[in-house]
Each structure stands twice: as C-alpha cells, then as structure tokens.
VODO-373279 format. One line per 4 residues: number of its first residue (from 1); for each residue x, y, z of C-alpha. Coordinates in Angstrom, 3 decimals. Layout:
NUM = X Y Z  ...
END
This chain:
1 = 23.665 -49.026 -145.964  27.461 -49.750 -146.343  28.525 -51.316 -150.093  31.026 -53.998 -151.589
5 = 34.213 -52.666 -152.678  34.548 -54.596 -155.952  38.311 -55.209 -157.350  38.905 -55.881 -160.759
9 = 42.292 -57.666 -161.458  43.854 -60.431 -164.432  44.161 -63.758 -163.403  46.077 -65.563 -166.496
13 = 44.751 -63.004 -168.709  41.028 -64.020 -167.746  39.376 -60.819 -166.108  37.948 -61.259 -162.828
17 = 36.078 -59.018 -160.116  35.584 -59.600 -156.701  34.637 -58.458 -153.206  37.840 -56.390 -151.458
21 = 39.630 -58.822 -149.048  39.118 -62.223 -151.511  42.486 -64.454 -151.603  44.183 -64.645 -154.886
25 = 43.533 -68.530 -153.934  39.391 -67.910 -153.975  39.482 -65.342 -156.666  41.122 -67.502 -159.241
29 = 38.185 -70.126 -158.690  36.178 -67.629 -160.122  37.805 -68.130 -163.594  38.263 -71.894 -162.756
33 = 41.668 -71.856 -162.226  42.854 -74.276 -159.511  45.975 -73.313 -157.749  47.131 -76.650 -155.725
37 = 47.304 -76.500 -151.622  47.725 -78.857 -148.582  47.705 -76.286 -145.569  44.467 -73.847 -146.470
41 = 41.130 -75.203 -145.313  37.772 -73.206 -145.742  36.976 -73.498 -142.289  40.178 -72.031 -140.735
45 = 42.690 -68.926 -141.427  45.267 -68.998 -143.701  48.868 -69.888 -142.766  50.886 -70.107 -145.830
49 = 52.638 -73.124 -143.937  52.993 -75.363 -146.931  54.295 -73.070 -149.685  52.860 -74.992 -153.106
53 = 50.062 -72.165 -153.717  52.455 -69.681 -154.806  51.643 -67.490 -158.070  53.434 -64.620 -159.542
57 = 52.273 -61.178 -159.856  53.561 -58.885 -162.879  55.940 -56.295 -161.340  56.819 -57.923 -158.168
61 = 60.163 -60.081 -158.039  58.713 -62.098 -155.780  56.648 -65.515 -155.588  53.306 -64.425 -153.604
65 = 51.448 -67.233 -151.458  48.237 -67.330 -152.905  45.819 -68.519 -149.750  46.840 -65.581 -147.840
69 = 47.747 -62.564 -150.172  44.398 -60.445 -151.038  43.935 -59.561 -154.520  44.271 -55.947 -155.317
73 = 43.166 -53.612 -157.851  44.434 -54.163 -161.203  46.820 -57.114 -160.355  48.067 -59.187 -163.295
77 = 48.619 -62.881 -161.972  50.254 -66.023 -163.253  49.413 -69.005 -161.445  51.232 -71.625 -163.686
81 = 54.396 -71.630 -165.288  57.773 -73.416 -166.018  59.311 -71.801 -162.754  56.242 -71.966 -160.726
85 = 55.442 -75.702 -161.370  59.030 -76.493 -160.823  58.694 -74.881 -157.421  55.739 -76.466 -156.454
89 = 57.551 -79.860 -157.408  60.264 -79.074 -154.787  58.151 -78.020 -152.141  56.442 -80.991 -152.621
93 = 59.492 -83.521 -152.640  60.860 -81.831 -149.903  57.440 -82.435 -147.767  57.343 -85.909 -148.728
97 = 61.134 -86.501 -148.006  59.984 -86.154 -144.588  56.786 -88.109 -144.616  56.804 -92.073 -144.298
101 = 55.794 -94.518 -147.517  53.373 -96.545 -145.469  50.321 -95.264 -147.454  48.597 -98.845 -147.882
105 = 48.234 -99.251 -143.993  47.824 -95.841 -143.221  44.312 -94.389 -141.774  44.052 -91.799 -144.713
109 = 44.834 -94.524 -147.494  42.925 -92.902 -150.451  41.573 -90.078 -148.599  44.319 -88.104 -148.273
113 = 45.285 -84.430 -149.695  49.101 -85.473 -149.619  48.230 -88.809 -151.428  46.000 -86.922 -153.921
117 = 48.460 -84.136 -154.720  51.427 -86.143 -154.904  49.163 -88.192 -157.431  48.329 -85.029 -159.597
121 = 52.017 -84.114 -159.855  53.084 -87.452 -161.127  55.766 -87.870 -157.979  57.317 -91.103 -158.771
125 = 60.677 -91.192 -157.033  62.502 -89.841 -154.185  64.393 -87.056 -155.167  65.780 -85.579 -152.053
129 = 66.844 -88.506 -149.024  64.511 -89.425 -146.736  65.182 -88.637 -143.478  61.754 -89.520 -141.415
133 = 61.494 -88.867 -137.359  61.070 -91.831 -135.338  58.209 -90.162 -132.700  56.010 -92.841 -130.898
137 = 52.519 -92.786 -132.055  49.679 -91.796 -129.258  46.816 -93.987 -128.852  46.358 -93.103 -124.954
141 = 42.709 -91.519 -125.387  40.701 -94.433 -127.127  39.198 -92.384 -129.494  42.132 -89.826 -131.622
145 = 45.015 -91.414 -132.583  48.723 -88.775 -133.176  51.204 -89.983 -135.763  53.048 -87.534 -135.700
149 = 55.590 -88.805 -138.186  53.000 -88.084 -140.760  52.510 -84.542 -139.397  53.330 -82.058 -142.424
153 = 53.268 -79.010 -140.197  50.236 -77.323 -142.066  48.692 -76.095 -138.692  45.580 -76.882 -139.358
157 = 44.780 -78.905 -136.854  46.288 -76.407 -134.123  44.191 -73.848 -135.374  40.738 -76.072 -135.334
161 = 42.183 -76.843 -131.575  43.102 -73.516 -130.543  40.781 -70.854 -132.494  37.673 -73.056 -133.451
165 = 37.350 -75.026 -130.242  39.642 -73.054 -127.498  40.901 -76.454 -125.792  44.576 -75.677 -126.864
169 = 45.515 -79.267 -126.526  47.781 -79.305 -129.419  50.550 -76.857 -130.416  53.560 -76.689 -131.855
173 = 56.895 -78.050 -130.267  60.539 -77.476 -131.134  61.916 -75.414 -134.021  63.263 -75.934 -137.290
177 = 63.417 -79.773 -138.937  62.487 -80.933 -135.612  59.212 -78.796 -135.483  56.224 -81.423 -134.763
181 = 52.501 -81.291 -133.551  52.093 -82.217 -129.610  49.981 -81.588 -126.578  52.064 -78.960 -125.085
185 = 54.978 -80.292 -122.808  55.095 -83.165 -124.872  52.519 -85.102 -122.876  49.894 -87.808 -123.863
189 = 46.772 -86.602 -125.422  44.720 -88.327 -123.099  47.115 -86.160 -120.313  45.606 -82.624 -122.101
193 = 42.842 -80.753 -122.413  41.860 -82.681 -125.319  37.938 -83.124 -125.329  38.184 -85.972 -127.906
197 = 36.019 -83.666 -130.294  37.662 -84.852 -133.401  37.970 -81.754 -135.114  41.832 -81.870 -135.381
201 = 41.386 -84.955 -137.304  38.405 -83.410 -139.457  40.760 -80.536 -140.617  44.134 -82.871 -141.119
205 = 45.156 -83.152 -144.500  47.136 -86.513 -143.803  47.074 -89.415 -141.474  48.893 -87.719 -139.117
209 = 45.632 -87.388 -136.806  42.618 -90.353 -137.116  40.170 -92.144 -135.519  40.945 -95.086 -133.797
213 = 39.338 -97.587 -135.745  36.992 -100.744 -133.964  35.950 -101.866 -137.661  38.068 -105.289 -136.610
217 = 35.924 -105.927 -133.554  32.816 -105.373 -135.100  33.326 -107.735 -137.939  34.602 -110.215 -135.220
221 = 31.425 -109.556 -133.148  29.613 -109.913 -136.545  30.850 -113.476 -137.152  30.411 -114.875 -133.985
225 = 27.502 -117.299 -133.952  27.183 -116.684 -129.835  26.346 -112.813 -130.314  23.308 -110.767 -130.910
229 = 24.496 -107.624 -132.542  22.284 -104.942 -133.115  23.163 -101.390 -134.461  21.676 -98.235 -134.474
233 = 22.545 -94.972 -136.367  22.302 -91.709 -135.379  20.507 -88.592 -137.454  23.710 -86.657 -138.893
237 = 25.319 -90.199 -140.225  22.290 -90.629 -142.726  22.924 -87.216 -144.375  26.323 -87.798 -144.844
241 = 27.230 -91.265 -145.739  26.568 -90.948 -149.198  29.371 -88.728 -149.613  31.474 -92.064 -149.580
245 = 29.331 -93.120 -152.246  29.224 -90.555 -154.606  25.467 -89.014 -153.723  24.917 -85.030 -153.689
249 = 25.874 -83.819 -150.453  22.907 -83.731 -147.921  20.768 -86.885 -149.398  19.483 -88.896 -146.756
253 = 19.457 -92.347 -147.196  18.005 -93.779 -143.930  16.291 -96.419 -145.584  18.988 -97.979 -147.544
257 = 21.305 -97.596 -144.687  18.512 -100.332 -142.491  18.953 -102.382 -145.632  22.661 -102.323 -145.500
261 = 22.936 -103.256 -141.643  20.833 -106.355 -142.857  23.483 -106.916 -145.127  26.059 -106.718 -142.853
265 = 24.764 -109.124 -140.093  22.963 -107.143 -137.253  20.278 -109.302 -135.716  18.202 -105.743 -134.997
269 = 18.024 -102.342 -136.605  17.526 -99.693 -134.168  17.954 -95.890 -134.599  19.160 -93.157 -132.804
273 = 16.178 -90.866 -133.125  14.044 -92.829 -131.233  16.803 -92.324 -128.683  16.217 -88.238 -129.633
277 = 12.896 -88.666 -128.977  13.063 -89.938 -125.450  15.562 -87.321 -124.343  13.156 -84.624 -125.097
281 = 10.525 -86.229 -123.225  13.492 -86.581 -120.350  14.783 -83.472 -121.250  11.911 -81.470 -121.355
285 = 10.798 -82.625 -118.314  13.492 -81.281 -116.578  13.181 -77.760 -118.215  9.217 -77.484 -116.859
289 = 10.230 -78.945 -113.472  12.742 -75.875 -113.400  11.195 -73.022 -115.130  7.163 -73.844 -114.271
293 = 8.076 -75.518 -110.797  11.238 -74.114 -110.034  12.389 -77.421 -108.734  16.116 -76.883 -109.340
297 = 17.947 -73.622 -110.357  17.888 -71.848 -114.232  18.952 -71.925 -116.831  19.081 -75.414 -118.146
301 = 21.860 -76.812 -120.237  21.500 -79.906 -122.739  24.024 -82.588 -122.514  23.626 -84.669 -125.489
305 = 27.276 -84.051 -126.653  30.168 -85.929 -124.958  32.631 -83.557 -125.868  31.006 -80.752 -124.620
309 = 30.059 -82.623 -121.468  34.044 -83.393 -121.498  34.418 -79.525 -121.943  32.138 -78.764 -118.839
313 = 33.761 -80.892 -116.762  36.909 -79.719 -117.167  36.115 -75.877 -117.646  32.514 -75.406 -115.559
317 = 32.774 -78.056 -113.019  31.334 -75.084 -110.692  28.292 -75.101 -112.984  27.259 -78.640 -113.329
321 = 23.588 -77.986 -111.266  22.857 -76.349 -114.640  23.381 -79.183 -116.532  20.637 -81.746 -118.032
325 = 21.273 -85.140 -116.445  19.365 -86.695 -119.188  22.121 -89.604 -121.096  22.537 -88.779 -124.722
329 = 20.221 -90.306 -127.615  22.675 -93.427 -128.295  23.315 -93.913 -125.005  19.389 -94.154 -124.045
333 = 19.292 -96.897 -126.872  22.008 -98.590 -125.688  20.739 -99.423 -121.907  17.068 -100.627 -123.378
337 = 18.989 -102.823 -125.707  19.821 -104.992 -123.046  16.744 -104.137 -120.612  13.768 -103.407 -122.526
341 = 14.700 -105.033 -125.968  15.550 -108.177 -124.320  13.266 -108.962 -121.573  10.088 -108.411 -125.014
345 = 12.606 -110.822 -126.905  13.523 -113.231 -124.255  17.381 -112.375 -125.111  20.213 -112.546 -122.419
349 = 21.513 -109.057 -122.529  24.944 -110.309 -122.100  24.967 -111.855 -125.403  23.581 -108.496 -127.134
353 = 26.249 -106.341 -128.922  25.265 -102.785 -129.435  27.026 -101.042 -132.019  26.776 -96.773 -132.681
357 = 27.153 -95.524 -135.875  28.209 -92.235 -134.877  29.022 -89.020 -136.884  31.652 -88.342 -134.018
361 = 34.550 -89.439 -132.583  33.838 -88.693 -128.463  31.167 -90.923 -128.650  34.171 -93.383 -128.294
365 = 35.083 -91.967 -125.093  31.254 -91.536 -123.854  30.376 -95.316 -124.178  33.232 -96.300 -121.582
369 = 32.415 -93.618 -118.905  32.198 -95.482 -116.159  29.511 -96.697 -113.789  26.478 -94.421 -115.535
373 = 26.912 -96.014 -118.602  26.831 -99.411 -117.383  23.005 -99.017 -116.193  22.021 -102.070 -117.531
377 = 24.563 -103.941 -115.759  26.932 -104.205 -119.035  28.444 -101.797 -121.178  25.293 -100.387 -122.677
381 = 27.362 -99.408 -126.104  29.890 -101.860 -127.208  31.402 -99.937 -129.958  31.037 -96.757 -131.354
385 = 31.831 -96.407 -134.947  32.215 -92.732 -137.126  30.624 -92.433 -140.407  34.191 -92.627 -141.811
389 = 34.167 -96.462 -140.525  30.616 -97.326 -141.536  31.873 -96.312 -144.883  34.862 -98.362 -145.048
393 = 32.973 -101.388 -143.705  30.088 -101.311 -146.756  32.843 -100.937 -149.001  34.725 -103.825 -147.220
397 = 31.402 -106.301 -147.376  31.252 -105.486 -151.067  27.847 -104.089 -150.816  26.263 -101.961 -153.757
401 = 24.794 -99.537 -151.577  23.700 -97.222 -154.228  21.169 -99.856 -155.569  20.292 -101.624 -152.262
405 = 16.096 -101.448 -151.674  14.772 -99.561 -149.015  13.725 -101.009 -145.741  12.225 -100.450 -142.641
409 = 13.925 -100.440 -139.016  12.259 -102.702 -135.988  9.934 -100.443 -134.613  10.384 -101.212 -131.548
413 = 13.374 -98.910 -130.618  13.288 -97.811 -134.261  10.448 -95.496 -135.204  11.032 -91.927 -134.739
417 = 9.377 -88.317 -135.204  10.513 -85.188 -136.980  11.586 -83.847 -133.822  14.423 -86.572 -133.493
421 = 16.027 -86.315 -136.936  16.714 -82.703 -136.545  19.506 -83.333 -133.655  21.831 -83.467 -135.750
425 = 21.817 -79.803 -136.821  23.174 -76.971 -134.575  19.902 -75.862 -132.453  18.033 -79.074 -133.446
429 = 18.018 -80.268 -129.964  16.229 -76.972 -128.422  14.173 -76.913 -131.349  12.786 -80.504 -130.358
433 = 12.493 -79.879 -126.772  10.593 -76.575 -127.228  8.365 -78.306 -129.540  7.268 -81.085 -126.494
437 = 8.118 -78.081 -123.461  5.218 -76.044 -125.257  2.863 -78.989 -124.922  4.217 -79.994 -121.252
441 = 3.247 -76.712 -120.334  -0.309 -76.013 -122.329  -1.486 -79.100 -122.941  -1.588 -78.609 -126.601
445 = 0.393 -78.835 -129.646  2.319 -75.831 -131.305  0.272 -75.062 -134.904  3.834 -73.990 -136.384
449 = 6.203 -76.083 -134.966  9.656 -74.462 -136.926  11.831 -72.308 -134.986  13.657 -70.016 -137.259
453 = 15.555 -68.540 -134.621  17.441 -71.472 -133.982  18.753 -72.604 -136.797  21.414 -71.542 -139.252
457 = 25.121 -71.599 -138.873  25.666 -68.188 -136.911  28.112 -69.298 -133.667  25.524 -68.040 -130.986
461 = 21.839 -68.054 -132.063  19.646 -65.969 -129.013  16.465 -65.182 -129.323  12.994 -65.593 -127.177
465 = 9.758 -67.957 -127.346  6.396 -66.952 -125.965  5.003 -69.730 -124.563  1.514 -68.674 -124.041
469 = 2.533 -65.377 -122.647  5.531 -66.332 -120.930  8.329 -65.313 -122.354  11.486 -68.113 -122.584
473 = 14.831 -66.816 -123.391  17.188 -69.536 -125.168  20.851 -69.354 -126.821  22.249 -72.208 -129.048
477 = 26.075 -72.041 -129.382  28.119 -74.456 -131.669  31.782 -75.102 -131.964  33.282 -74.605 -128.323
481 = 34.732 -71.195 -128.758  31.341 -70.165 -129.118  30.046 -71.992 -125.977  32.835 -70.043 -124.252
485 = 31.064 -67.173 -124.726  27.451 -68.144 -123.624  28.692 -69.794 -120.800  30.669 -67.200 -119.391
489 = 27.668 -64.543 -120.010  25.848 -67.174 -117.570  28.232 -67.704 -115.018  28.872 -63.987 -114.754
493 = 25.249 -63.171 -114.040  25.264 -65.963 -111.681  28.299 -64.891 -109.780  26.917 -61.149 -109.694
497 = 23.724 -62.454 -108.595  22.167 -60.549 -111.201  19.448 -61.891 -113.959  20.511 -64.737 -116.149
501 = 20.355 -64.112 -119.585  19.025 -67.440 -120.841  16.787 -70.098 -119.413  17.350 -72.930 -121.693
505 = 20.833 -73.519 -123.594  21.768 -75.850 -126.527  25.309 -76.391 -126.477  27.486 -78.704 -129.619
509 = 30.986 -78.976 -129.824  31.254 -79.007 -133.185  30.680 -76.740 -135.663  27.013 -77.127 -137.363
513 = 26.505 -79.638 -134.548  26.544 -82.989 -135.411  26.448 -82.760 -138.981  30.123 -81.325 -138.876
517 = 30.859 -83.869 -136.195  34.538 -85.273 -136.017  34.142 -88.469 -137.709  32.022 -87.460 -140.569
521 = 33.581 -87.426 -144.062  36.517 -85.374 -144.658  36.722 -81.591 -145.939  33.488 -80.522 -144.312
525 = 32.873 -76.710 -145.146  29.915 -74.533 -143.946  28.139 -75.277 -147.569  28.466 -79.152 -146.293
529 = 26.958 -78.497 -143.389  24.236 -76.613 -144.235  23.521 -79.184 -147.122  23.629 -82.020 -144.703
533 = 21.168 -80.058 -142.542  18.624 -79.484 -144.977  18.765 -83.289 -145.638  17.361 -83.346 -142.293
537 = 15.002 -80.749 -141.814  13.649 -81.437 -144.845  13.086 -85.021 -143.346  11.191 -83.540 -140.439
541 = 8.856 -81.131 -142.931  7.659 -84.511 -144.763  6.749 -86.555 -141.706  3.102 -86.474 -139.897
545 = 4.672 -86.373 -136.442  6.846 -84.104 -135.480  7.052 -84.069 -131.898  8.821 -86.199 -129.660
549 = 5.599 -86.730 -127.550  3.854 -88.122 -130.475  6.015 -91.263 -131.325  4.014 -94.063 -130.263
553 = 6.501 -96.175 -129.512  7.860 -94.210 -126.658  4.694 -93.960 -125.667  4.562 -97.462 -125.483
557 = 7.930 -97.876 -123.721  6.931 -95.899 -121.071  3.451 -97.620 -120.567  4.979 -101.053 -120.319
561 = 8.590 -100.226 -118.768  9.414 -96.744 -117.367  6.295 -95.237 -116.282  6.461 -91.852 -117.061
565 = 9.197 -88.946 -118.074  11.374 -88.785 -114.747  10.343 -91.395 -113.122  12.468 -93.764 -110.794
569 = 13.205 -96.534 -113.088  13.873 -93.551 -116.030  16.788 -91.776 -113.335  18.144 -95.471 -113.135
573 = 18.307 -96.066 -117.050  18.474 -92.777 -118.926  19.852 -90.688 -116.505  23.858 -90.099 -115.591
577 = 25.652 -87.699 -113.150  28.818 -85.726 -113.678  31.784 -84.539 -111.854  34.690 -81.455 -112.287
581 = 37.653 -82.604 -113.242  41.279 -81.128 -113.459  42.277 -79.975 -116.792  45.155 -81.764 -117.052
585 = 45.751 -85.455 -115.917  48.886 -86.791 -114.288
END
C-alpha cells in the first residue's frame, strides 16, 4: 500500500502540513488564509490566468501564482503584504478597465465573482482608461447567451467545454488585447458543436455566459386570466433551491416549493418525479423487450438528458437503434397535462401553460424540438426555467421562503416513489430502472432496492447485477468526456463483432448528473454534488414505496388512459425519435 508524502511549510508564520502536490492556494485554506482568485474553480485545472492569487516565497525573487504552484518542503510563504496587495489592486483595475459597468442589468448582478472581489477590494474609481470592445451578444441557441464584452479571459468556460465535456464549442480567438472567447471560427454558438449543457455558464465567474431568461414570459402567463398555468419541479431542483435562501447544501425543500408555487399563482402543482416513475415503466419495459425477448439490439442506452441527446445525434448517429425512445420525465408530464389532465378536469388544452422548473439549460432546447415534443397537438412544455431563474422569481415575488408552510402537490400528476426522486443524481436512473426491470423479469420486488455500484461520483461506474441467476452488465457515465469513453468502447465492440461490454447504460451530460446541472446555483463542487445527491437518496430511504411500478397514480394512469407500458398510445405520447445531425450547422 503506497503512502502519501506529506509536505511541511510555513504560511504567514503558521505551520502547515499537506500532501505532496497540494497547491499553495489550497494549503493556505488549511490555516484559514483566503487568497483571492478569479480564474480558479475547484472543478477545473488551474490556468493562472488572472494573476490575482500572487504570493511571495522567501528566497525567490519572483511572485508566484498560488493556484498553480505546488507547495514544497520548507517553503516560507507570505500571502499578504503591501506590495502583494497593491499588485492585486493593479491587476483587478486592469481587468475592470476592459469590462462594462452595466452591473444593474447584468444576468449575474449580485451573483458575480468579479463584482464580489471588486467590492472586497473597495474599488471606487477607474484608475485606467476604460476600453470595452464592441462585440455583439450571441443569443442564437435560445438557451445560453454569450456576451464576450464581459469575458475576463479566465478560460474556465473553455476548460469546461473542451476538457470536462469534450464538446469543443468554445475557444479563445485573436491575440493580445483582442483575445476573446468564441466558438471556433467566430461562428454563432448555434452553428457550433454546442450541446447546450450550460457547464460553460455554470463555471463562468461573470455575466459573459448565462442562461436565456424566460421569467418575464412566465409572469405574463400567470397574470393572464385566460390561461391555466401549471408547474412541475425536477428532482435535482428541490435539493439546490435552498442555496438561494441560505439553507445548508442538499436540504430537500419539496413541500415548501409546492407552497411557493401556489403563492406564485400556479393553478396546479405537478412533480417531474411522477414523470420519472412513468419513464421507468416505459424504459424498463424497453430493456426487458431487448434483454429477455431479443426484440431489439443491446445495449439499451438511456436518453433522459437533452444535452446527451444532442451530443448523441451529432457524434453517435450510427448508434441510434440502441437509444431508448422514452421521452424525458418532464416531457411526459408536459404531454399528459394537455391530454390526460385536461380531459379529467374538462379544460381546453390550448389554454394550459406548462412550466417546468429544471436544473439544466438544455431543457430550454428540448421543449422546442419539433414534432416529437408537440404530441398533445400543442407545445407540450411551454417554458423551462432553471433553478437560478426560479430563485429570482421567488425573491421577485417577495415570498418569505424560509417560513412557508409545507404543502402537497396535485396527486394526479404529482405523487411519486423513491425511485422517481433519485433520478437527479448520477446512477439514479439506472438504479430506478433496475428496481422495476427486476420486477418485470421475476414478478417480485427486490428485498434490497439499493444498488451501491452505480452510486457516487466516479466518472464511469461499471458493475454487474444478478437477476435470478442472469448477469446484467451495466455502466453509468456522467460528464460527456466520460460518456465518450463508454460509447467508444461499445462502438468498437459492435464494429468488430465482439461481445458487447454492457447490456444497459445510463448517461448524464453534466458531472454528478442533474444535481450538477448547468442551471443550478453557481460554484458547484464535488462536495456540493455529493450533498445534493444525499438529499435525494435520503428522501428515497424515507419513502414507503421505492419502486416506480408501485406508484398508484401511475397505475391509475395506465388503467384509465395509456393501457400499459409500450402500448400504442404510450408510444404516441411518451416516446420520441432521433436522427443523425451534422456537427456544425451551416
């Protein structure tokens, strides 16, 4: 067993002992010293781009950048002295001289790292002439907005896009003072390989990249007496929304959200977890048809994530036959709100406005996919808001969120099982599907419904599940760079007529799954992802019904309306199709 080499050093006169390879920045935190930085994010490799984290080391004439300099044995480090502080002031003032001052109308106002550090430094005037480049805003995707004027050239978005996600939609172009982030070739984002996952936005420190805001349109709908505005909330939102109201990370606030939605004026409160239970019955049915009856080729690959669908159509169009045709949970609830719910309530479906509260930016793209997302005869989901947009709406409405009473959803499309709630964490879809697939194959429920092999933040999780003596090989991948590894492994096996490495694969575009989605509160780290996921797993543990097929309202839906999983009507309303698409759009 290898031992970790520990390094001893001094920081501002305090002794510190850390593992070899620890940066000065991280070591300083061990002795409660905060070194300011703009370019460093815990998810990403240090770029040393901003230069604000400079420190001094005795015996070294140069100032070193703390984010990318590993601590060495015996180092005597000074993090704050008059010269260091003045240099940081100058660096910050130079960054600000190239930055707009329209903070009040910026999408990151009050949630901007540059704004925060400027306040901490007490910047009160322009020291250098302000030269802000005139670069047009790119709104072409309808989901993510690029405003290159506000870019501070930290490189975080590019690292997230290229290395974390392996999409390569963003890069730096031009040189020197004119350097800016843009899709390669200076094309529109919608014309690039962008899959709208929003990880660039989630990792940007300023308002250079942010989500397209639809809250005003939702307010208009809520104030229209002719409209019946209904809402649903995704599993990952309930364990992240509290971060906007100073709750501990991972606090599950489902019932307070139901209460808040009624106060905002929504006429019916549904839950995407109901759609997750429904998705499982359809998707587990697909798996059994392939695995047991051989009606389609294995592996079966989940498709609840719209960024993954976009990526799949661009990069793996040759493998479409392996992808589940089941729609994502919120799209299922959307189409049912304008068919099943409308019929039971005697409502005109043209008057119903469905609003989905989602942890992700790409849901804004998903709801506009032509044909398949209009199965009700109307756009099945009218608006998709991110968790960040919901937080802004709640604050706008003056709702004292922390003191709201707990309330219940409308059970017709709101009741759910533990399997529905764990959808928000990587591995959750697979675990929920296996619970029901086991029942479909054996006719009995599992004694222990937990599948530890698919939980956690390892980028690719591979395990084997025994279903009554039959081995099922599964894989769970999150973060598109990890997804590529799994998909290339499957593609190579199929191409060379070799045994397939997996029977069932779960894919999520964002690291951590939906709990780390591109529309969640900023500055997510693996520790935050773990805490959000724990909030979901804790709810699952506490529920009496933990398998999707046990949901009585889903059973009633099939009995009254859909007949059975994979029925003709289910295929019409709950399933979709895919097509291979070019990487770049002309």
